C-alpha positions in Angstrom: 0.0 0.0 0.0 2.9 2.4 0.8 4.3 1.9 -2.7 0.9 2.6 -4.3 0.7 5.8 -2.2 4.2 7.0 -3.1 3.6 6.3 -6.8 0.2 8.2 -6.6 1.8 11.3 -5.1 4.7 11.3 -7.7 2.1 11.0 -10.5 0.1 13.8 -9.0 3.1 16.1 -8.8 3.8 15.4 -12.4 0.3 16.2 -13.4 0.4 19.5 -11.4 3.5 20.5 -13.4 1.6 19.9 -16.6 -1.0 22.5 -17.6 -4.2 20.6 -18.6 -7.0 23.1 -19.1 -10.1 21.7 -20.8 -9.4 20.8 -24.4 -5.6 21.0 -23.6 -5.2 17.7 -21.7 -2.9 15.9 -24.2 0.3 16.0 -22.2 -1.5 15.1 -18.9 -3.1 12.1 -20.8 0.4 11.2 -22.0 1.7 11.1 -18.4 -1.1 8.8 -17.2 -0.8 6.6 -20.2 2.9 6.2 -19.7 2.4 5.5 -16.0 0.0 2.7 -16.7 1.9 1.2 -19.6 5.1 1.0 -17.5 3.1 -1.1 -15.1 2.0 -3.5 -17.8 -1.4 -2.1 -18.4 -2.7 -1.9 -21.9 -4.5 1.4 -22.5 -6.9 2.6 -25.2 -7.0 6.3 -26.2 -9.5 8.5 -28.0 -8.7 12.2 -28.2 -7.5 13.1 -24.7 -9.4 10.3 -23.0 -7.8 7.0 -22.1 -9.2 3.8 -20.5 -8.2 0.3 -19.6 -9.5 -3.0 -18.1 -8.3 -5.4 -15.4 -6.0 -8.2 -16.7 -8.4 -11.0 -16.3 -11.5 -9.4 -17.9 -14.5 -11.7 -18.0 -17.6 -10.7 -20.0 -19.8 -12.8 -17.8 -19.1 -10.5 -14.8 -20.4 -7.0 -14.1 -18.2 -4.1 -15.0 -17.5 -1.3 -12.6 -16.3 2.0 -14.1 -13.7 4.0 -12.1 -13.7 7.5 -13.6 -12.1 10.9 -12.9 -11.0 13.7 -15.1 -7.6 15.1 -16.3 -8.6 18.7 -16.9 -8.5 21.7 -14.6 -9.9 25.2 -14.6 -7.5 28.1 -15.3 -5.8 29.5 -12.2 -7.3 32.7 -10.8 -5.4 35.9 -10.1 -5.4 35.4 -6.3 -2.8 32.6 -6.4 0.2 33.3 -4.2 1.9 30.0 -5.2 2.9 29.1 -8.7 -0.1 26.9 -9.7 2.1 24.6 -11.7 4.8 24.0 -9.1 3.9 21.2 -6.7 4.9 22.2 -3.2 4.5 20.0 -0.1 4.1 22.0 3.1 2.6 21.1 6.4 1.3 17.8 5.1 -0.4 19.5 2.1 0.4 19.2 -1.6 -0.3 22.5 -3.3 -0.9 23.0 -7.0 -3.6 23.5 -9.6 -5.7 20.4 -9.9 -4.3 18.8 -6.8 -7.8 18.6 -5.2 -10.0 18.8 -8.3 -9.5 16.2 -9.4 -5.9 15.1 -9.4 -6.2 13.5 -5.9 -9.3 11.4 -6.8 -7.7 10.5 -10.1 -4.4 9.1 -8.8 -6.2 7.4 -5.9 -8.6 5.6 -8.3 -5.6 4.6 -10.5 -3.9 3.2 -7.4 -7.0 1.2 -6.5 -7.3 -0.1 -10.1 -3.6 -1.3 -10.0 -4.2 -3.0 -6.6 -6.9 -5.2 -8.2 -5.4 -5.3 -11.8 -3.8 -8.8 -11.6 -6.4 -10.4 -9.4 -7.8 -13.5 -11.3 -10.5 -14.1 -8.7 -12.5 -10.9 -8.9 -16.3 -11.2 -8.9 -16.4 -8.1 -11.2 -14.4 -6.3 -13.9 -12.9 -2.9 -13.6 -12.7 -0.2 -16.3 -10.5 2.7 -15.4 -11.1 5.9 -17.5 -9.2 9.1 -17.2 -11.2 11.6 -19.2 -11.1 15.1 -20.6 -13.3 18.2 -20.7 -15.1 17.7 -17.5 -14.8 21.3 -16.4 -16.4 22.6 -19.6 -18.8 19.7 -20.3 -17.1 19.3 -23.6 -18.0 17.1 -26.5 -14.6 15.3 -26.5 -14.8 14.2 -22.8 -16.3 11.1 -21.4 -19.4 11.6 -23.5 -17.6 10.7 -26.6 -16.2 7.4 -25.4 -19.3 5.9 -23.7 -20.2 3.8 -26.8 -16.6 2.5 -27.0 -16.5 1.1 -23.5 -17.6 -2.4 -22.5 -21.2 -2.5 -21.2 -21.0 -1.0 -17.7 -23.0 -1.9 -14.6 -22.3 1.0 -12.3 -19.6 3.6 -11.6 -17.5 5.4 -9.0 -16.8 8.9 -10.2 -13.8 10.5 -8.5 -14.4 14.0 -7.3 -13.4 15.6 -4.0 -16.1 14.6 -1.5 -14.1 13.8 1.7 -14.5 10.1 0.7 -18.2 10.3 1.5 -20.7 9.1 -1.1 -22.7 11.6 -3.1 -25.7 9.5 -4.0 -27.3 12.4 -5.9 -26.1 15.5 -7.6 -27.6 18.5 -9.3 -27.7 18.9 -13.1 -26.1 21.9 -14.8 -27.0 24.2 -17.6 -25.6 27.5 -18.8 -27.5 30.5 -20.3 -26.0 33.2 -22.5 -28.2 36.3 -22.1 -28.3 39.5 -24.1 -30.1 42.7 -23.0 -30.6 45.1 -25.9 -31.0 48.9 -25.7 -30.0 51.7 -28.0 -26.7 53.5 -28.2 -26.4 57.2 -27.6 -24.2 60.0 -26.2 -23.8 59.7 -22.4 -23.9 63.5 -22.0 -27.4 63.9 -23.5 -30.7 62.2 -22.8 -30.2 59.8 -25.7 -30.3 56.1 -26.1 -31.6 53.3 -23.9 -29.0 51.9 -21.6 -28.7 48.1 -22.0 -26.8 47.8 -18.7 -29.8 49.2 -16.8 -32.0 46.6 -18.6 -29.6 43.8 -17.8 -29.5 44.9 -14.1 -33.3 44.4 -13.8 -33.0 40.8 -15.1 -29.9 40.1 -13.1 -31.7 41.1 -10.0 -34.5 38.6 -10.9 -31.9 35.8 -11.4 -30.4 36.6 -8.0 -33.6 36.7 -6.0 -36.1 34.4 -7.6 -36.9 31.2 -5.8 -38.5 28.3 -7.6 -41.5 26.9 -5.7 -40.7 23.7 -3.7 -42.3 21.7 -1.0 -41.6 22.8 2.6 -38.4 21.5 4.3 -36.8 20.6 1.0 -33.6 22.2 -0.4 -33.8 24.8 -3.1 -34.4 22.9 -6.4 -32.8 25.5 -8.7 -29.8 27.8 -8.1 -29.1 30.5 -10.6 -25.9 32.5 -10.5 -24.8 35.3 -12.9 -21.1 34.6 -13.4 -20.0 36.9 -16.3 -21.1 40.3 -17.7 -19.9 42.4 -20.6 -21.0 45.8 -22.0 -19.8 49.2 -23.2 -17.4 50.5 -25.8 -16.1 53.6 -24.0 -17.0 56.0 -21.2 -19.1 58.5 -23.2 -21.3 56.0 -25.1 -24.5 54.6 -23.7 -24.2 50.8 -24.4 -26.8 49.4 -26.8 -26.1 45.8 -25.7 -25.2 44.1 -22.4 -24.4 40.3 -22.4 -24.2 38.1 -19.3 -23.9 34.5 -18.4 -25.9 32.5 -15.9 -24.8 29.2 -14.3 -27.8 27.1 -13.3 -27.8 24.0 -11.0 -31.0 22.0 -10.6 -32.4 18.8 -9.2 -35.2 16.4 -10.3 -37.9 18.8 -9.2 -37.7 20.8 -12.5 -36.6 19.9 -16.0 -34.4 22.2 -18.1 -37.5 23.1 -20.2 -39.5 24.1 -17.0 -36.6 26.3 -15.9 -36.3 28.0 -19.3 -40.0 28.6 -19.5 -39.9 30.3 -16.1 -37.0 32.5 -17.1 -38.6 33.6 -20.3 -41.8 34.5 -18.5 -40.0 36.7 -16.0 -37.2 38.4 -17.9 -36.8 40.6 -21.0 -33.4 39.5 -22.2 -32.7 37.2 -25.1 -31.5 33.8 -23.8 -29.6 31.0 -25.5 -29.1 27.7 -23.8 -25.6 26.2 -24.3 -25.5 22.6 -25.5 -24.4 19.7 -23.2 -26.9 20.1 -20.4 -26.0 17.8 -17.6 -29.0 16.0 -16.1 -29.4 15.5 -12.3 -28.3 12.0 -11.2 -29.2 9.7 -8.3 -28.7 6.1 -7.2 -31.0 3.8 -5.1 -30.0 3.8 -1.5 -30.3 0.0 -1.6 -27.8 -0.4 -4.5 -24.9 -2.8 -3.6 -22.3 0.0 -4.0 -24.2 2.2 -1.6 -24.7 -0.6 0.9 -21.1 -1.6 0.7 -20.1 2.0 1.4 -22.3 2.3 4.4 -20.9 -1.0 5.7 -17.4 0.5 5.8 -18.5 3.7 7.5 -19.1 6.0 4.6 -21.9 8.6 4.8 -24.3 9.6 2.0 -25.3 13.1 0.9 -26.7 15.1 -2.0 -24.0 17.1 -3.9 -24.8 20.7 -5.0 -22.2 20.4 -7.7 -22.3 18.5 -11.0 -19.8 16.2 -12.7 -19.4 13.6 -15.4 -22.1 11.6 -13.6 -24.5 13.6 -15.6 -23.4 11.8 -18.8 -23.8 8.3 -17.3 -26.9 6.3 -17.9 -25.9 3.8 -15.2 -26.1 4.0 -11.4 -23.1 5.8 -9.9 -21.8 7.4 -6.8 -19.5 10.4 -6.6 -16.7 9.9 -4.2 -13.1 10.9 -3.7 -10.4 12.4 -1.5 -10.2 16.2 -1.0 -12.8 18.8 -0.3 -15.1 20.4 -2.9 -14.8 23.7 -1.0 -11.2 23.9 -2.2 -12.1 23.4 -5.9 -11.5 26.4 -8.2 -9.9 28.4 -5.4 -6.5 30.1 -5.2 -3.6 28.0 -3.8 -5.5 24.8 -4.2 -4.2 21.9 -2.2 -4.9 18.4 -0.9 -3.8 16.7 2.3 -1.3 13.9 1.7 -3.3 11.8 4.2 -6.4 12.3 2.1 -4.6 10.6 -0.8 -3.4 7.6 1.3 -6.8 7.3 3.0 -8.6 7.6 -0.4 -6.6 4.7 -1.8 -7.4 2.6 1.2 -11.1 3.4 1.3 -11.5 2.8 -2.5 -9.9 -0.6 -2.0 -12.1 -1.4 1.0 -15.2 -0.3 -0.9 -14.5 -2.6 -3.8 -13.6 -5.5 -1.4 -16.9 -4.8 0.4 -18.9 -5.4 -2.8 -17.7 -9.1 -2.9 -20.5 -10.4 -0.6 -23.2 -8.6 -2.5 -22.1 -10.4 -5.7 -21.6 -13.8 -4.1 -25.3 -14.7 -4.5 -25.8 -12.6 -7.6 -22.6 -12.9 -9.7 -23.9 -11.0 -12.7 -25.7 -8.3 -10.7 -28.6 -9.0 -12.9 -31.1 -6.8 -11.2 -33.4 -4.6 -13.3 -33.7 -2.0 -10.6 -30.0 -1.4 -10.7 -28.9 -2.1 -14.2 -29.3 0.0 -17.3 -27.7 0.3 -20.7 -26.6 3.3 -22.8 -29.3 4.6 -25.1 
């Protein structure tokens, strides 16, 4: 186990040194591919996604997907450390992508290697290190789903403190444009598009979608970008802004769009690649196995590549979601070692659930890609 941990940290340091923004993950994928190939694992690659299977793959057994992503967001201006220089200080490994999702990725890789040469597994493992998670891109996990062996369920590696997210919100992005009329700022001319946008932005920030009492807010809308104006003395004729929307099963994307159009005056365009909310039955074997080893369940307010999967899945990994996309990102080294151990314990704990049901042939739990 110590060797797996040391190799995981070394790989994570190498990944931190390698810029891997969404759509630019090629070199990071090279590192992971080389790491696995050097350990005798045959990999398959498509664009910047790569995947592999356990040595003694058996089509008669269920297939568990172990997935996490290679890409990172861009570092923000508040970094005090070099985001691409891994630094270990006070038991923490600093660097861009260390927490989201480098720690989960290298921990899943380690768990995969632990089981790789086992000939007696009651299941198969498919490890997939994928691209474009942060921007929900077309060349991420979405583009390889039809290339993978039929999957039974998945563990998606994201920073969750190694607790099990058994549901997560969907995600959609709106590009909005408020249109006015240009004019000279010194005279009573024009129709200020910024003022129009402000009215709609206020609605986005304050509107609450109806929900039953004592339940969490079903929809969260956040204006994250805004742009307007040519120069100081021209009233802007157009103001554009972007809205990030997270939602649960209470409302569909169509319901949300209809509500927005009925309450705002801006023109709205929905970006493609809407991520749907996901959830898993509390009685699913992977959830029961997690509970048996002391893991807790919760609903995640964030979204991930779970939204592309048409199979049961849990989101689970070392690190803390609060640190994601923040300056001076880090992960505790103990979180990586604990993550490897817990992933292995979780997979070992599934054994009893498969003993009496070796193919996991349960309609309630099994689904196929459409």
